[in-house]
Structures are given as structure tokens and as C-alpha cells.
C-alpha positions as CSV (number, residue, x, y, z in Angstrom):
1,M,-180.0,54.6,34.8
2,D,-177.6,53.0,37.3
3,A,-174.2,52.0,36.1
4,V,-170.8,50.6,37.2
5,L,-167.5,52.2,36.5
6,V,-164.6,49.7,36.1
7,D,-161.0,50.8,37.0
8,P,-161.6,54.6,36.6
9,A,-158.1,56.0,36.5
10,D,-159.2,59.5,35.4
11,A,-162.2,60.9,37.2
12,D,-162.9,63.6,34.6
13,A,-162.9,61.0,31.8
14,A,-165.2,58.7,33.8
15,L,-167.7,61.5,34.5
16,A,-167.7,62.6,30.8
17,V,-168.5,59.0,29.7
18,A,-171.3,58.8,32.3
19,R,-172.8,62.1,31.1
20,E,-172.5,61.1,27.4
21,R,-174.4,57.8,28.1
22,G,-176.9,59.3,30.5
23,V,-176.1,57.0,33.3
24,R,-175.5,57.4,37.1
25,P,-172.5,55.4,38.4
26,R,-173.4,53.8,41.7
27,W,-170.5,51.4,41.9
28,I,-166.8,51.5,41.2
29,L,-165.3,48.1,40.5
30,H,-161.6,47.5,40.6
31,T,-159.7,44.6,38.9
32,H,-156.6,45.6,40.9
33,G,-155.1,48.6,42.6
34,H,-152.5,50.1,40.4
35,H,-152.9,53.9,40.0
36,D,-153.6,53.7,36.3
37,H,-156.7,51.7,37.2
38,S,-157.7,53.4,40.5
39,G,-156.4,57.0,40.4
40,G,-159.9,58.5,40.0
41,S,-161.6,56.3,42.5
42,A,-161.5,58.4,45.7
43,R,-162.8,61.6,43.9
44,L,-165.6,59.6,42.2
45,R,-166.6,58.1,45.5
46,D,-166.9,61.6,47.0
47,E,-168.6,63.2,44.1
48,L,-171.0,60.5,43.2
49,G,-171.5,58.7,46.5
50,A,-170.5,55.5,44.6
51,E,-169.6,52.3,46.4
52,V,-166.0,51.2,45.8
53,I,-165.6,47.4,45.4
54,G,-162.4,45.4,45.1
55,H,-160.1,42.8,46.7
56,G,-158.8,43.7,50.1
57,A,-155.3,42.6,49.3
58,D,-155.0,45.7,47.1
59,A,-156.9,47.9,49.6
60,G,-153.9,50.2,50.1
61,W,-154.6,51.6,46.6
62,F,-158.3,52.3,46.8
63,A,-159.8,51.4,50.2
64,P,-162.9,49.3,49.2
65,D,-166.3,49.9,50.8
66,R,-167.2,46.3,49.8
67,E,-164.8,43.4,49.8
68,A,-164.7,41.2,46.6
69,A,-162.5,38.5,48.3
70,G,-164.4,35.4,49.1
71,L,-167.4,36.2,46.9
72,D,-168.5,34.1,44.0
73,Q,-170.9,36.8,42.7
74,L,-171.6,40.5,43.2
75,A,-175.2,41.9,43.0
76,L,-175.0,45.4,41.6
77,G,-178.7,46.4,41.2
78,R,-180.0,44.1,38.5
79,L,-176.5,43.2,37.4
80,K,-175.0,39.9,38.5
81,V,-171.2,39.9,38.2
82,R,-169.2,36.7,38.8
83,V,-165.9,37.2,40.8
84,H,-162.7,35.2,40.0
85,P,-159.8,36.0,42.2
86,A,-156.6,36.0,40.1
87,P,-153.6,36.9,42.1
88,G,-150.2,37.5,40.4
89,H,-150.1,40.9,38.8
90,T,-151.0,42.2,42.2
91,P,-152.0,40.3,45.3
92,G,-155.6,41.4,44.9
93,S,-156.1,41.1,41.1
94,V,-159.6,39.9,40.2
95,L,-161.4,38.9,37.0
96,Y,-165.0,39.9,36.6
97,E,-167.4,38.0,34.4
98,W,-170.6,39.6,33.2
99,D,-173.0,38.9,30.2
100,G,-170.5,36.9,28.2
101,R,-167.6,39.2,28.9
102,L,-164.5,38.7,31.0
103,L,-163.0,41.9,32.4
104,T,-159.3,40.9,33.0
105,G,-157.6,44.1,34.1
106,D,-153.9,43.5,33.8
107,T,-154.0,39.8,34.4
108,L,-154.7,38.6,30.8
109,F,-154.0,40.7,27.8
110,W,-154.7,40.0,24.1
111,G,-151.6,38.0,23.2
112,G,-150.0,38.2,26.7
113,C,-150.3,38.7,30.4
114,G,-149.4,41.4,32.9
115,N,-145.9,41.7,34.3
116,C,-145.2,41.2,38.0
117,R,-142.7,43.9,38.6
118,H,-144.8,46.3,40.7
119,G,-146.0,44.4,43.7
120,G,-146.7,41.2,41.9
121,D,-145.6,37.5,42.1
122,V,-145.0,35.6,38.9
123,G,-145.3,32.2,40.7
124,R,-148.8,33.2,41.9
125,M,-149.7,34.4,38.4
126,A,-148.6,31.0,37.0
127,E,-151.0,29.3,39.4
128,T,-153.8,31.6,38.3
129,F,-153.2,30.7,34.7
130,A,-153.0,27.0,35.6
131,T,-156.1,26.9,37.9
132,V,-158.4,29.8,37.3
133,L,-158.5,30.5,33.6
134,P,-158.8,26.9,32.4
135,G,-162.1,26.6,34.3
136,L,-163.8,29.6,32.6
137,D,-166.3,29.5,29.7
138,P,-164.2,29.4,26.5
139,A,-166.9,31.5,24.8
140,L,-166.2,34.5,27.1
141,E,-165.1,37.7,25.3
142,I,-161.8,39.0,26.7
143,H,-161.8,42.7,27.7
144,P,-158.4,43.6,29.1
145,G,-157.4,46.8,30.9
146,H,-155.1,47.9,28.0
147,D,-154.7,47.0,24.4
148,Y,-151.2,45.7,24.1
149,A,-151.9,43.3,21.3
150,E,-149.7,44.9,18.7
151,A,-146.7,44.7,21.2
152,N,-147.5,41.2,22.5
153,L,-148.2,39.3,19.3
154,P,-144.7,39.6,17.8
155,F,-143.4,38.0,21.0
156,D,-145.9,35.2,20.6
157,L,-144.7,34.6,17.0
158,D,-141.1,34.8,18.2
159,I,-141.9,31.9,20.6
160,E,-144.0,30.0,18.1
161,P,-143.1,31.2,14.5
162,G,-145.5,28.7,13.0
163,N,-148.6,29.8,15.0
164,R,-151.1,30.7,12.3
165,S,-153.6,31.9,14.8
166,A,-151.2,34.4,16.2
167,A,-150.2,35.6,12.7
168,A,-153.8,36.0,11.7
169,R,-154.6,37.9,14.9
170,L,-151.7,40.2,14.4
171,A,-152.8,41.0,10.9
172,A,-156.4,41.7,12.1
173,V,-155.1,43.9,14.9
174,R,-153.0,46.0,12.5
175,A,-155.8,46.3,10.0
176,S,-158.1,47.6,12.8
177,K,-155.5,50.1,13.9
178,A,-155.0,51.3,10.3
179,A,-158.7,51.9,10.0
180,G,-158.8,53.8,13.3
181,R,-160.7,51.2,15.2
182,E,-160.0,49.1,18.3
183,P,-159.4,45.4,17.6
184,E,-162.4,43.1,18.0
185,P,-162.1,41.2,21.3
186,N,-161.0,37.5,21.1
187,I,-163.0,34.9,22.9
188,L,-161.1,32.8,25.4
189,A,-160.9,29.8,23.1
190,E,-159.4,31.9,20.3
191,E,-157.0,33.6,22.7
192,R,-155.8,30.2,23.9
193,A,-154.7,29.3,20.4
194,V,-152.8,32.6,20.1
195,N,-151.4,33.2,23.6
196,P,-148.6,30.9,24.9
197,F,-149.1,32.0,28.5
198,L,-152.5,30.2,28.3
199,R,-150.7,27.0,27.1
200,A,-147.6,27.1,29.3
201,G,-147.8,23.4,30.1
202,S,-148.3,22.3,26.5
203,A,-145.7,20.3,24.6
204,P,-145.3,22.9,21.8
205,V,-144.4,25.6,24.4
206,G,-142.0,23.4,26.2
207,E,-140.3,22.5,22.9
208,A,-140.1,26.2,22.0
209,L,-138.4,26.9,25.3
210,L,-136.0,24.0,24.9
211,R,-135.0,25.4,21.5
212,R,-133.8,28.4,23.4
213,G,-131.9,26.2,25.9
214,I,-134.5,26.6,28.6
215,R,-135.5,23.2,30.1
216,V,-138.6,23.3,32.3
217,V,-140.7,20.9,34.2
218,G,-144.4,21.6,34.3
219,A,-146.7,24.5,33.5
220,R,-145.5,26.7,36.4
221,E,-141.8,26.6,35.3
222,A,-142.8,27.2,31.7
223,F,-145.0,30.1,32.5
224,M,-142.3,31.7,34.6
225,A,-139.7,31.2,31.8
226,L,-142.1,32.8,29.3
227,R,-142.7,35.8,31.6
228,G,-138.9,36.2,32.0
229,L,-138.4,36.2,28.2
230,R,-141.3,38.7,27.7
231,D,-139.8,41.0,30.3
232,R,-136.6,41.1,28.3
233,Y,-138.1,41.1,24.8
């Protein structure tokens, strides 16, 4: 059975998963170029003959065989994957939508967003959160590249202490971890209630920043202020 590998940092781990599931990876899909998402790509291309796909703005990390920039959809055998360019964490960051799932790489995390310290641009990420994410189906399950929920959610509650959705999500995440399970994915609508980065232009977030002595105008300034606070948290 044909399959797609997404962000294979470790070639050995990717090959082991493929063997366990009895699939043949024919494509390697990159949400962005950082080594912890692309480190195994070159070897897997050589060993499997797989086609590497990603945004050319991050080509220096993984040298794509097929360019994701400018595409609305990728046809990968019978799979149809929607492509949403989402620059900010890196210039070539991309969200991929498939079968009710949103693969967000390091752009959107449970309870947070990616930092912009390694080749990124926080202003461009603010634009992505203001223009790309609001247009997506609110029922999409969020599947980020890392589970940072337990680190992100206390920051969310520090910003909005009365946010019951964030408190409930933190309790659920901790219960899952205590039981040895990964947290269940939020859908985008649920995540919006939890994650202040998705509501940067809202009055409650603006008021929360003002209580800290940070006066902002508009969603872009608010997002950048939140990202700066998270970087120092």
C-alpha cells in the first residue's frame, strides 16, 4: 500500500513505522524545513525513491522534487491534500489539510504557535494567523508537529486567567499524560477558544495585554506582543 511520510526527521524511525504498518512510502511531505522535521528526508529519498514535496522558500533544508508553493491541492495517488501556505515560523511553512485533519507543523500548536527565532518572521506569522487560519473549516482536527500543550497552556492561563476552555484543556492534557496517552486533538473551533494567538485581535486579548501595560492597535500588534511575552515566559 502506498503511503506519505510527513516531516521525517529520523529515517530509521520512519522506516520502522512503514514496516510496522505494511506500507510503501512514495512521497515525503514537508510542513517546513527545520532539521527536526527534515533530517531524514535525503536518506529516505535515496532508499525509497520517494518524491520530496515542500515549499521552495525552505528548499535549502530539503531540496524538493515537487514544489508546493502556488498549489491549492496535491494529488498523491488516491489522496487529495489541500495546501495552505503559512509563512512565519519559516518562509516556507505550509499547512496540509486531509480527511478532516490539519497538519500544522510548527505553525500552530495546541495552546500556542511556533517561535520565529530560527529563520522566521513574527510579522508574517501574524498575517498567517489573521488571514489563513480564520478561513479554514472549524471542524478540522489539529495535528501539530510537536505536543507542547502542557508547556503552552499555563501561558494561556497567565494571559487569560478566567479562560475555562484553557483550564479544561490543561486538565485533560495532564490526565492523558498521567495515563500514558497522547492528548486527544482539538478541533480548530475548540482551539480558538483556548489559544489567544488565534484571537489576537479580540477585545479580551487586547484588554489582557493592556493590563500588562502593553497598548496595541489591531491583531498584528497584539499577536506580536503575545509572541514576545511567550518567548520570555
